[in-house]
KEBALO-665177 format. One record per residue (C-alpha): residue number from 0; x, y, z; residue in three letters. Coordinates in steps of 0.1 Angstrom, whole numbers. Last residue first. Layout:
% residues N
REC:NUM:X:Y:Z:Ala
...
***
This chain:
% residues 376
REC:375:821:1134:912:Pro
REC:374:793:1151:933:Arg
REC:373:769:1128:951:Gly
REC:372:732:1128:959:Ala
REC:371:713:1107:984:Gly
REC:370:695:1074:992:Val
REC:369:664:1076:970:Phe
REC:368:645:1043:972:Gly
REC:367:614:1054:953:Tyr
REC:366:613:1088:970:Gly
REC:365:634:1119:961:Leu
REC:364:626:1117:924:Arg
REC:363:639:1145:902:Ile
REC:362:616:1157:875:Pro
REC:361:623:1140:841:Thr
REC:360:648:1143:813:Ile
REC:359:650:1113:789:His
REC:358:673:1085:777:Val
REC:357:650:1060:762:Val
REC:356:625:1034:775:Ala
REC:355:619:997:766:Gly
REC:354:643:984:792:Thr
REC:353:647:1009:821:Tyr
REC:352:656:1045:831:Pro
REC:351:685:1060:812:Ala
REC:350:685:1092:831:Glu
REC:349:685:1130:830:Ile
REC:348:674:1151:861:Met
REC:347:650:1179:868:Glu
REC:346:645:1204:897:Gly
REC:345:656:1233:876:Gly
REC:344:691:1219:871:Gly
REC:343:705:1189:851:Val
REC:342:708:1164:880:Tyr
REC:341:722:1131:868:Met
REC:340:706:1097:874:Ala
REC:339:717:1065:892:Val
REC:338:700:1033:900:His
REC:337:699:1002:921:Asp
REC:336:733:1000:939:Ser
REC:335:733:1035:954:Gly
REC:334:745:1020:987:Gly
REC:333:711:1004:992:Pro
REC:332:688:1017:964:Gly
REC:331:687:1049:945:Tyr
REC:330:714:1075:938:Phe
REC:329:712:1110:923:Leu
REC:328:744:1123:907:Leu
REC:327:755:1159:905:Asp
REC:326:761:1173:870:Gly
REC:325:741:1204:874:Pro
REC:324:743:1216:911:Glu
REC:323:724:1203:941:Leu
REC:322:727:1223:973:Asp
REC:321:692:1217:988:Ala
REC:320:697:1180:981:Val
REC:319:728:1180:1004:Pro
REC:318:758:1167:984:Val
REC:317:779:1136:994:Pro
REC:316:813:1134:976:Ala
REC:315:816:1108:948:Ser
REC:314:834:1075:944:Asp
REC:313:812:1055:968:Gln
REC:312:781:1064:949:Tyr
REC:311:799:1059:916:Gln
REC:310:808:1024:928:Ala
REC:309:772:1016:936:Gly
REC:308:761:1030:902:Ser
REC:307:784:1008:882:Tyr
REC:306:804:1018:851:His
REC:305:833:1034:871:Pro
REC:304:838:1072:867:Leu
REC:303:865:1091:848:Pro
REC:302:863:1129:849:Val
REC:301:873:1147:817:Gly
REC:300:839:1162:808:Ala
REC:299:834:1134:782:Gln
REC:298:841:1110:810:Gly
REC:297:814:1126:831:Trp
REC:296:789:1119:803:Ala
REC:295:802:1083:797:Trp
REC:294:800:1074:834:Ala
REC:293:765:1090:838:Thr
REC:292:752:1071:807:Leu
REC:291:768:1037:816:Gly
REC:290:755:1041:851:Ser
REC:289:718:1042:839:Cys
REC:288:721:1018:810:Asp
REC:287:731:1031:777:Phe
REC:286:724:1025:740:Gly
REC:285:735:1031:704:Val
REC:284:740:1068:699:Gly
REC:283:768:1068:725:Pro
REC:282:779:1033:736:Thr
REC:281:778:1025:773:Glu
REC:280:751:997:775:Gly
REC:279:750:971:802:Gly
REC:278:713:964:794:Trp
REC:277:704:989:767:Val
REC:276:681:1019:773:Tyr
REC:275:674:1036:740:Pro
REC:274:689:1069:728:Val
REC:273:662:1095:728:Gly
REC:272:684:1121:746:Leu
REC:271:720:1113:740:Gln
REC:270:733:1148:734:Thr
REC:269:718:1157:768:Glu
REC:268:744:1136:785:Ala
REC:267:772:1155:770:Ala
REC:266:757:1189:780:Ala
REC:265:752:1176:816:Val
REC:264:788:1164:818:Ala
REC:263:800:1198:805:Ala
REC:262:780:1216:831:Gly
REC:261:794:1194:859:Gly
REC:260:830:1200:848:Ala
REC:259:833:1230:871:Ser
REC:258:829:1209:901:Asn
REC:257:817:1229:931:Pro
REC:256:833:1223:965:Pro
REC:255:815:1198:987:Pro
REC:254:783:1207:1005:Pro
REC:253:783:1213:1042:Pro
REC:252:766:1188:1066:Phe
REC:251:734:1186:1085:Ser
REC:250:713:1198:1056:Ala
REC:249:680:1216:1058:Gly
REC:248:645:1202:1062:Ala
REC:247:632:1225:1034:Thr
REC:246:645:1204:1005:Leu
REC:245:634:1172:1022:Ile
REC:244:599:1185:1028:Ser
REC:243:597:1199:993:Gln
REC:242:607:1166:978:Thr
REC:241:582:1147:999:Leu
REC:240:554:1171:990:Asn
REC:239:564:1168:953:Ala
REC:238:564:1131:956:Gln
REC:237:530:1131:972:Thr
REC:236:517:1153:944:Ala
REC:235:533:1131:918:Glu
REC:234:518:1100:934:Ala
REC:233:484:1116:935:Ala
REC:232:487:1127:899:Arg
REC:231:497:1093:889:Gln
REC:230:469:1077:908:Ala
REC:229:444:1100:892:Ala
REC:228:459:1093:858:Gln
REC:227:457:1056:864:Glu
REC:226:421:1059:876:Leu
REC:225:411:1079:846:Val
REC:224:430:1056:823:Gly
REC:223:412:1026:838:Leu
REC:222:379:1043:833:Glu
REC:221:388:1050:797:Gly
REC:220:399:1014:792:Lys
REC:219:366:1003:805:Val
REC:218:347:1027:781:Gln
REC:217:369:1016:752:Ser
REC:216:362:980:760:Leu
REC:215:324:986:761:Gln
REC:214:326:1004:728:Ser
REC:213:346:976:713:Asp
REC:212:321:951:726:Leu
REC:211:292:971:711:Gln
REC:210:311:972:677:Ala
REC:209:317:935:680:Gln
REC:208:280:928:686:Arg
REC:207:271:951:656:Ala
REC:206:296:932:634:Asn
REC:205:282:899:646:Ala
REC:204:246:910:638:Gln
REC:203:258:922:604:Gln
REC:202:275:889:597:Gln
REC:201:243:870:608:Ala
REC:200:222:892:585:Asp
REC:199:246:886:556:Tyr
REC:198:246:848:561:Ala
REC:197:208:847:564:Ala
REC:196:205:868:532:Asn
REC:195:229:847:513:Val
REC:194:212:815:525:Ala
REC:193:178:829:515:Ala
REC:192:192:837:481:Gln
REC:191:204:801:478:Ala
REC:190:170:788:489:Ala
REC:189:152:810:464:Asp
REC:188:177:800:437:Gln
REC:187:172:764:445:Glu
REC:186:135:768:441:Thr
REC:185:141:787:409:Leu
REC:184:164:759:398:Leu
REC:183:138:733:405:Asn
REC:182:111:752:386:Thr
REC:181:135:757:357:Lys
REC:180:143:720:357:Glu
REC:179:106:712:357:Ser
REC:178:100:738:330:Asp
REC:177:129:723:311:Leu
REC:176:115:687:314:Ala
REC:175:80:698:304:Val
REC:174:93:720:276:Glu
REC:173:115:691:263:Ala
REC:172:86:667:263:Ile
REC:171:64:692:245:His
REC:170:92:700:221:Leu
REC:169:98:663:214:Asp
REC:168:61:658:207:Ala
REC:167:60:688:184:Leu
REC:166:91:676:166:Ala
REC:165:76:641:162:Val
REC:164:43:656:149:Asn
REC:163:64:678:125:Leu
REC:162:83:648:113:Asn
REC:161:50:629:108:Gly
REC:160:35:657:88:Ala
REC:159:65:659:66:Ala
REC:158:66:621:62:Val
REC:157:29:619:53:Gln
REC:156:32:647:28:Gly
REC:155:62:632:12:Tyr
REC:154:45:598:10:Glu
REC:153:15:614:-9:Gln
REC:152:38:632:-32:Gln
REC:151:58:601:-40:Ala
REC:150:26:581:-46:Ala
REC:149:12:607:-69:Phe
REC:148:44:612:-89:Thr
REC:147:38:585:-115:Lys
REC:146:1:590:-118:Gln
REC:145:6:626:-130:Asn
REC:144:-26:647:-132:Gly
REC:143:-41:629:-102:Ala
REC:142:-79:625:-104:Phe
REC:141:-79:587:-104:Leu
REC:140:-51:587:-77:Pro
REC:139:-75:599:-51:Asn
REC:138:-64:616:-19:Ser
REC:137:-36:637:-34:Gln
REC:136:-58:647:-63:Thr
REC:135:-86:656:-39:Val
REC:134:-62:677:-18:Thr
REC:133:-51:697:-48:Gly
REC:132:-17:693:-65:Gln
REC:131:-4:728:-70:Asn
REC:130:-25:748:-45:Ile
REC:129:-30:721:-19:Tyr
REC:128:6:709:-21:Ala
REC:127:19:745:-18:Asp
REC:126:-3:753:11:Ile
REC:125:8:722:29:Ala
REC:124:45:729:22:Asp
REC:123:42:764:36:Ser
REC:122:24:753:67:Arg
REC:121:50:726:72:Leu
REC:120:78:752:68:His
REC:119:62:776:93:Leu
REC:118:56:748:118:Arg
REC:117:92:737:115:Asp
REC:116:104:773:120:Leu
REC:115:82:776:151:Ser
REC:114:96:743:163:Val
REC:113:132:756:160:Arg
REC:112:123:789:178:His
REC:111:107:770:206:Arg
REC:110:138:748:210:Asp
REC:109:161:779:210:Asp
REC:108:140:797:236:Ala
REC:107:139:767:259:Ile
REC:106:177:763:256:Lys
REC:105:182:800:264:Ser
REC:104:160:798:295:Lys
REC:103:179:767:306:Thr
REC:102:213:785:302:Val
REC:101:200:815:321:Thr
REC:100:187:793:349:Ile
REC:99:220:775:351:Gln
REC:98:238:809:354:Asn
REC:97:215:819:382:Asn
REC:96:222:787:400:Ile
REC:95:259:792:397:Gln
REC:94:257:828:410:Ala
REC:93:236:816:439:Leu
REC:92:262:790:448:Gln
REC:91:289:816:447:Asn
REC:90:269:840:469:Glu
REC:89:262:813:494:Ala
REC:88:299:804:496:Gln
REC:87:309:840:500:Asp
REC:86:284:844:528:Tyr
REC:85:297:813:545:Arg
REC:84:332:827:542:Gln
REC:83:321:860:558:Gly
REC:82:304:841:585:Leu
REC:81:337:824:594:Ala
REC:80:355:857:595:Gly
REC:79:328:872:616:Ile
REC:78:331:843:640:Glu
REC:77:368:848:643:Ala
REC:76:363:885:651:Ser
REC:75:336:875:676:Thr
REC:74:360:853:695:Ser
REC:73:387:880:695:Ser
REC:72:361:905:707:Ile
REC:71:350:881:734:Glu
REC:70:386:877:746:Gln
REC:69:391:914:747:Gln
REC:68:359:919:767:Leu
REC:67:372:894:792:Gln
REC:66:405:911:795:Asn
REC:65:388:945:799:Ala
REC:64:366:931:826:Gln
REC:63:396:917:844:Gln
REC:62:413:950:842:Gln
REC:61:382:968:855:Leu
REC:60:381:944:885:Ser
REC:59:418:948:892:Gly
REC:58:416:986:889:Val
REC:57:386:987:913:Thr
REC:56:403:963:938:Ala
REC:55:436:983:936:Ala
REC:54:418:1016:942:Ser
REC:53:416:1014:980:Val
REC:52:449:997:984:Arg
REC:51:467:1023:962:Ala
REC:50:450:1052:980:Pro
REC:49:463:1038:1013:Leu
REC:48:498:1031:1002:Thr
REC:47:512:1064:992:Leu
REC:46:495:1085:1019:Met
REC:45:506:1059:1045:Pro
REC:44:542:1063:1033:Leu
REC:43:542:1101:1036:Val
REC:42:555:1104:1072:Ala
REC:41:577:1073:1069:Leu
REC:40:594:1088:1038:Leu
REC:39:601:1121:1056:Gly
REC:38:616:1103:1086:Val
REC:37:638:1084:1063:Gly
REC:36:650:1115:1044:Val
REC:35:658:1131:1078:Ile
REC:34:677:1099:1088:Arg
REC:33:697:1102:1056:Val
REC:32:706:1137:1065:Phe
REC:31:718:1126:1099:Pro
REC:30:739:1099:1081:Arg
REC:29:758:1126:1061:Arg
REC:28:792:1122:1079:Ser
REC:27:792:1085:1071:Arg
REC:26:791:1093:1034:Trp
REC:25:821:1116:1037:Leu
REC:24:841:1090:1057:Arg
REC:23:834:1063:1031:Ala
REC:22:843:1088:1003:Ser
REC:21:878:1096:1016:Ser
REC:20:882:1117:985:Gln
REC:19:919:1110:980:Arg
REC:18:912:1073:985:Ser
REC:17:893:1069:953:Arg
REC:16:869:1041:958:Pro
REC:15:879:1005:950:Glu
REC:14:862:992:920:Pro
REC:13:826:978:919:Arg
REC:12:820:954:890:Ala
REC:11:813:924:913:Ala
REC:10:788:945:932:Ala
REC:9:764:944:903:Gly
REC:8:768:956:867:Glu
REC:7:731:958:859:Val
REC:6:720:988:879:Asp
REC:5:686:978:893:Ala
REC:4:657:991:874:Val
REC:3:635:1021:883:Ile
REC:2:599:1025:874:Arg
REC:1:574:1054:875:Leu
REC:0:538:1045:867:Met
***
């Protein structure tokens, strides 16, 4: 939408007008033209307001819907973040359980390997005792070849067998305990995997919901954009009709003499295209407000102007819109106190419009509080 800001300097910054121009008398002489502009505005005012009233409810409803969707998207984003943390936690817990299972399996394997070795050693000892000593010899000292070693051999056999029995018992206990631990770990693993899957599914659902909300928001914004473009086109068409009606209405006073410095003023102003609007600004390459730009540009052409649009309005000669020349100033608001722009030719003007914008060239606006044109 087109916006115009009030000139920032205010009436306090207004100097006395140049007496050699008799500006007050000149502006009084153009009152019939101002009345023509007023009649034109009254004629098109219903066209400006009626579409706005009709579409305001629709735009308001869509804007409210967009705000609600944006809140839901923000909430869903926070939920997705929390679900992501839950998923990471479940994955970490699952990794720990898997590591414990690996350690348990390794311990069981080590124990079984040790018992297998014990069994092998006992089998070897038993075969050796049977072959070298004989079972009868070991069982009856009368048949022993060496009476002195019989008791030691018999004790060794009993100890070896007892150690193996203990080892076998310990292995059995260990296997039972490890199997139980493994079963518990597998149960925990299943639970952890289920938690991982649940967190992943919840996150995917939240992502899908957010994607749906994003799609809905894009659709609403698209509808808003269509309405805004339609409203902009309607406003531009109305403005064009108003401009044409004013241009063809004719002037009730003669234009002032041309000012040869107008072209130089336009050329200077165009060197500042893209410079940001700055409240009270008058520094080239840094920032301008509306009257700061026109005062600086005309100053570069050798014509001093005050840094206030209302004072520039009083300090310039009235020009019929049909007789605009490059460099002429376009004023808005009572007494030109709200805004000023510079005509560059071809139905366009250059201006420093409002905070957040930059110096740019745009079609002239003869509505929006336009009160007339002046030539420095």
